[in-house]
C-alpha positions in Angstrom: 143.9 76.2 -30.9 144.2 79.0 -27.8 145.5 82.3 -27.8 146.8 84.5 -24.7 147.2 88.0 -25.1 147.7 91.0 -23.6 146.3 94.6 -24.6 149.5 96.0 -22.4 151.7 95.6 -25.6 150.6 98.6 -26.7 152.6 100.6 -23.7 155.7 99.5 -26.1 155.5 102.5 -28.7 158.8 103.5 -29.6 158.8 106.5 -32.0 162.0 105.9 -34.1 164.9 103.6 -34.4 168.5 104.1 -36.0 168.3 101.7 -39.4 170.4 102.5 -42.5 172.1 105.1 -40.9 168.6 107.8 -40.5 166.5 107.6 -37.7 163.2 106.0 -38.9 159.7 105.2 -37.5 159.8 101.5 -35.5 159.4 98.7 -37.7 158.3 97.1 -34.5 154.7 98.9 -33.6 151.1 98.1 -31.8 149.5 97.4 -35.1 151.9 94.3 -35.6 149.9 92.6 -32.9 147.1 94.6 -33.6 146.5 92.7 -37.0 148.1 88.9 -36.0 144.7 89.2 -33.0 142.5 90.3 -35.7 143.3 87.5 -37.5 142.6 85.2 -35.1 139.5 85.8 -34.2 138.6 86.4 -38.4 139.5 82.4 -38.9 137.8 81.4 -35.6 141.2 79.6 -34.5 139.6 79.3 -31.0 139.3 81.4 -27.4 141.6 84.3 -26.9 142.2 84.9 -23.1 143.9 87.5 -21.1 147.2 86.0 -18.9 147.7 85.3 -15.5 150.5 87.3 -13.5 153.3 85.7 -12.7 155.9 88.3 -10.9 159.4 88.6 -11.4 160.8 85.5 -10.0 160.5 83.4 -14.0 162.1 86.1 -15.5 165.1 85.7 -12.8 165.3 82.1 -13.7 166.9 83.2 -17.2 167.9 86.9 -16.9 170.5 88.3 -14.5 169.4 90.2 -11.7 171.4 93.7 -12.3 169.7 93.2 -15.9 166.1 93.3 -14.8 166.9 95.9 -12.5 168.5 98.5 -15.4 164.7 97.9 -17.6 162.5 98.2 -14.4 164.0 101.6 -13.6 165.7 102.9 -17.1 163.0 105.0 -18.2 162.6 107.4 -14.7 166.2 107.5 -14.5 166.0 108.5 -18.1 163.5 111.1 -17.8 165.4 112.1 -14.4 168.0 113.7 -16.7 165.1 116.1 -17.8 164.8 114.0 -21.6 161.3 112.8 -22.1 161.5 111.6 -25.7 162.7 107.6 -25.8 165.9 106.2 -24.7 168.5 105.0 -27.1 172.3 104.3 -26.1 175.2 106.1 -28.4 178.1 103.8 -27.8 179.0 100.4 -27.0 181.7 98.5 -25.7 184.0 96.7 -28.4 186.9 94.4 -28.3 189.8 95.6 -26.0 187.2 98.0 -23.4 186.4 96.5 -20.1 183.2 95.1 -19.6 183.9 93.5 -15.7 182.9 97.2 -14.8 179.4 98.5 -15.0 178.7 102.3 -15.4 176.3 104.3 -13.2 175.0 106.6 -15.3 171.8 105.9 -17.6 173.4 106.4 -20.8 176.4 104.1 -19.6 173.9 101.7 -18.8 172.5 101.7 -21.7 175.3 101.4 -24.0 176.4 98.2 -21.1 173.0 96.3 -21.7 172.2 96.9 -25.2 173.4 96.0 -28.5 171.9 98.1 -30.9 170.3 101.4 -31.5 167.1 100.1 -32.9 165.4 99.2 -29.6 164.1 102.5 -28.0 162.7 102.4 -24.3 159.6 104.3 -23.4 157.6 105.1 -20.5 155.4 102.0 -20.9 158.9 99.5 -21.7 159.0 97.4 -18.6 155.0 96.7 -18.5 154.7 95.5 -21.6 157.9 93.4 -21.7 157.1 92.2 -18.4 153.1 91.6 -19.8 154.6 89.7 -22.7 156.6 87.6 -20.3 153.2 86.6 -18.2 151.3 85.9 -21.7 154.3 83.3 -22.6 154.0 81.8 -19.5 150.0 81.8 -19.5 150.5 79.8 -22.9 153.3 77.6 -21.2 151.0 76.5 -18.4 148.1 75.4 -20.4 150.4 73.4 -22.7 152.0 72.0 -19.3 148.6 71.4 -18.3 148.0 69.2 -21.4 147.0 71.3 -24.3 148.0 70.2 -27.8 149.4 73.9 -28.7 148.6 76.9 -27.5 149.4 80.5 -29.0 150.7 83.5 -27.3 151.0 86.7 -28.8 153.6 88.2 -27.1 155.0 91.8 -28.2 157.3 93.2 -27.4 158.9 89.8 -29.0 161.9 88.4 -27.2 164.4 86.0 -29.2 167.6 88.8 -29.5 167.6 89.5 -25.6 170.0 87.2 -23.6 170.3 87.4 -20.0 172.3 90.4 -19.7 171.5 92.4 -22.6 168.6 93.7 -24.9 168.4 94.5 -28.4 166.7 93.7 -31.8 163.3 94.8 -30.6 163.8 92.6 -27.7 163.6 93.4 -23.9 163.0 90.0 -22.5 163.2 86.5 -24.0 159.7 84.9 -23.6 160.3 81.9 -25.3 163.6 81.1 -23.4 161.5 82.1 -20.2 158.7 79.5 -21.3 161.1 77.0 -22.1 162.8 77.4 -18.4 159.4 77.3 -17.2 158.7 73.6 -19.3 162.1 72.4 -16.8 161.1 73.5 -13.8 157.6 72.1 -14.0 159.0 68.6 -14.6 160.0 68.3 -18.8 163.5 66.7 -18.6 164.1 68.2 -22.1 163.3 71.0 -24.4 163.6 72.1 -27.5 163.3 75.9 -29.4 162.8 75.9 -32.8 163.4 79.5 -34.4 161.9 80.2 -37.8 162.2 83.8 -37.4 164.2 85.3 -40.1 167.0 86.9 -37.6 168.9 84.3 -35.8 167.7 84.4 -31.8 171.1 85.0 -30.3 169.6 86.1 -27.2 167.9 81.9 -26.7 171.2 80.5 -28.0 173.2 82.4 -25.5 170.9 81.7 -22.5 171.7 78.0 -23.4 174.3 77.6 -25.0 176.6 75.8 -22.1 173.6 73.9 -21.1 172.3 70.0 -22.7 168.9 70.0 -20.9 167.5 72.8 -23.9 168.0 72.2 -27.9 167.9 75.4 -29.8 167.5 75.1 -33.5 167.3 78.5 -35.6 166.9 79.0 -39.3 167.9 82.5 -40.2 170.1 84.9 -42.5 173.5 84.2 -42.7 175.4 86.3 -40.3 177.9 87.0 -42.9 175.2 89.0 -44.7 172.6 89.8 -41.6 172.0 91.3 -38.3 172.5 90.4 -35.7 175.4 89.5 -37.6 177.9 87.9 -34.7 176.1 84.7 -34.1 174.7 82.0 -36.0 176.9 79.9 -37.6 176.6 76.7 -38.4 179.8 75.7 -35.9 178.2 76.9 -33.1 177.0 73.8 -31.7 177.2 74.3 -27.7 180.0 74.1 -25.5 180.5 71.8 -22.1 177.4 70.1 -21.2 175.8 72.1 -24.2 178.0 70.6 -27.2 175.5 69.3 -29.6 172.3 71.0 -28.3 172.5 73.8 -30.7 172.3 73.9 -34.4 172.2 77.0 -36.7 170.7 76.9 -40.3 172.4 80.0 -42.1 170.6 81.0 -45.0 171.9 83.6 -47.9 169.7 86.4 -49.2 167.2 85.2 -51.6 166.4 82.1 -49.9 163.1 80.6 -51.3 161.1 77.8 -49.2 162.4 75.2 -51.3 165.6 75.4 -49.9 164.2 76.8 -46.5 161.8 74.2 -46.2 165.0 71.7 -46.6 166.4 73.7 -43.8 163.1 73.6 -41.5 162.8 69.4 -42.1 166.4 68.8 -41.2 166.2 71.5 -37.9 163.0 69.2 -37.3 164.9 65.8 -37.7 167.1 66.9 -34.9 164.8 67.9 -32.4 163.2 63.9 -33.3 166.6 62.6 -32.5 167.2 64.8 -29.4 164.0 63.1 -28.1 162.6 66.8 -26.4 159.3 66.7 -23.7 158.1 69.9 -24.8 158.3 72.6 -28.1 158.6 76.1 -27.6 158.4 77.9 -31.4 160.0 81.1 -32.0 157.4 82.2 -34.1 158.4 85.4 -36.1 157.6 85.3 -40.2 159.5 87.9 -41.4 160.8 85.3 -43.6 158.2 86.8 -46.1 158.9 88.1 -49.5 157.4 91.4 -48.5 158.6 92.0 -45.3 160.6 95.5 -45.0 163.6 94.5 -43.1 164.4 90.9 -44.7 165.7 89.3 -47.7 163.9 85.9 -47.6 161.1 84.7 -50.5 158.9 83.4 -48.9 155.1 83.1 -50.4 151.9 83.7 -48.0 151.0 79.7 -49.3 154.1 78.2 -47.7 153.1 79.2 -43.9 150.7 76.4 -43.5 153.5 74.1 -44.9 155.5 75.3 -41.5 152.5 74.5 -39.2 152.0 71.2 -41.3 155.7 70.4 -40.7 155.9 71.4 -36.6 152.6 69.4 -35.9 154.5 66.2 -37.3 156.6 66.5 -34.5 153.8 65.5 -32.3 155.2 67.3 -29.1 152.9 69.5 -26.9 153.8 72.9 -28.6 154.0 76.3 -27.6 154.2 79.1 -30.3 155.3 82.6 -29.4 154.9 85.7 -31.4 158.5 87.3 -32.5 159.2 89.0 -35.5 157.4 89.5 -38.7 156.8 93.8 -40.0 155.2 93.3 -43.6 152.4 94.8 -40.8 149.8 94.0 -43.8 150.2 90.6 -43.9 151.7 89.6 -40.5 148.2 88.1 -39.5 147.5 86.2 -42.4 151.1 84.6 -42.1 151.5 83.9 -38.5 148.3 82.4 -38.1 148.5 80.6 -41.2 151.5 78.5 -39.6 148.7 78.1 -36.7 145.9 77.3 -39.2 148.2 74.7 -41.1 149.3 72.9 -37.5 145.7 72.7 -36.4 144.9 70.9 -39.9 147.6 68.3 -39.3 147.6 67.5 -35.8 
């Protein structure tokens, strides 16, 4: 299996995030991607290539122009206020406040365009995030050209980023941009299967009112778990998108028996829907020792996930998302890919 990777990911290297009431070192760190790449090479998964460059136009097919302009300029505007440390918001709009006006100040825009204080903007954020999009689009192009499967080793991740906001370590939605590229390239129907521990709220919101992209997500129940305000079973799509959204929220402590049943049902839903291509948001923070997650999957479960996905028989594009048990992230992520390869 081909892997697409860029060293530019290291330019997103935040110093701290707000977690549990304290500023702590960022869980989403460059070493995550480095260890996944090392495992790809250790097992001989296949060739590793650098991404092509695609510019901003594919990003604007998914994200709002004002939001993209904000991400491009945020660091320069932040440091113009004589602050040279990472940029984090300190307030957000809530029920009853106005969101029809965009503040002019950088602090106001950080609040307007984000939904948490766990996603620092740094000097290299835009270059790293846009490079991750190039990684995803290069993988998509290879699959569209006939590859059975490609792994896009994206970092920063993307599935929490919506059309007009960022958060959850995500700035641009790599998987959604890849899914849109499949559509723009002629695929009539595309499915996104999100197996990250956290709900892919950004991916869901981008396609929620569309009937051409099916979104299925297995994740920690929003009654328990971040991002808390999306991911319930009754969110099935709206308008043309009705029936094209399927959530499988699971409670803390879920192991592979129950999780695997949910995966089977998600795959059956994708089969019935009739996708022409599959994008997998590949998060491995379902692992039992992940420091910010509460599922109980074992290392030996990850190849089984890959085998089940392979049984769909679809052109498949794996896009890296979460996973914060850093020492095991490469073993678990590549375990999915080798399981897929064995069954394909």
